[in-house]
N, C-alpha and C positions, 0 to 999 in steps of 0.2 A: 553486480550491484548487490550490496548487502541490504537486507530487509530491515526497516525501522518502523516503529509506530510513531506517527506524527501528531495524532490527537486521540484523546480518550474522553468519553462522556459516560457517566453512570446512567443507566436506564431504570432498572428495577431489579429486585431480588439479587441475583448474581450475574446479571447481564450488563455488558459494556458495549458501547458503540465505538469502534476503532477505525482510524484512517491510517493507511500505510504509505510509505514514501513512493510506492509504485502507482499510487492513485486509487488503489482498491479501498473500499469501505466495507465494513461488515459488523455483524453482531456476534459476540462470543458469550456463551453461557458457561461460567466457570464453576457452577455448583458441584459437579461431580469431580472437580480437580482439587477441591479444598481438603486435602488430607495430609497428614504428616506434621511434624513439629513446626515448620514455618508457615504452612498454609492453613492449618486448623483454626488459628485465631481469626482468620478472615470469614469464618462462618457467622461471626457477629457482624450484622449488616452495617452497624455504625462504623466499624473499622473498614469494612469492604468499600463503603462509599468514599473513603478517604484516598482512593486511588489517584495517582498523579503520574505525569509524564516525566521520564528521565531523558537522557540524551538519545536513547534508541529503543526504549520499551516502556512498560508501565511498572510501577512499584507502589508499595504501601508503606506506611510509617514503620512497620515492624521489620522492614527489609525484604519482605517477600516480593518476588518478581517472576515473570514468565518470559521466556525467550520470544522474540517477535515471530520467529518461524513456527513455534508451537501455537501461538495465538492465531496466526494466519491459517494454519492447518485446521484448527478447531472452530474457526469463525464461519458463519453463514454469510457469504459474500453478497452484498446488496448492490455494489457498484464494482464492475470488473476493473482490473488494473489497466493502466495505459499500456498500449502495445508499443514496445520498443524493438525496432528491427535488430536482428543479430548482426555481427560483423560481416558475414557473407552476404546477407540481404542488403546491408548498407552499401557494399561495393557494387552490387548489381543495380541498385537504385541510382547511385552516382553515375555509373556508366550509361544507364538509360537516359539520364538527364543530359549528358553530354551529346548524345545522338539526336535528341529532340531538336527540331528546328526552332530557332528563336525568331519571333516576328520582326524584331528590330533589324535582323540581318537579311531580311527578304524584302525586295522591292517589287512592287507590282509593275509588270510590263504593260505599257499603254499601247503597244503595237506600233509605236512610232519609232523611226530610226533616224 
């Protein structure tokens, strides 16, 4: 599964609240990441507040963006991601479900013949 940002909300200064497609939520402070030709203009908080969501990450009107993986690694996660079982674990869970007795297939014996 590829990581995507599914929502963004400006908080204050250079902090954003992000939600990711794996269910995780977190706050990222980008103050120390605003250097270089593309990111330097974002030091103007009026421009920084204009952050918006694209198809998989966040972007600003000047074209600056960060990879979702970078944002996830730098975020303080406040809600952990959904746990998705891996392929091996899914097979084990499916096999266990097949072995479990289903109540509708069991009849109670009344002791009468």
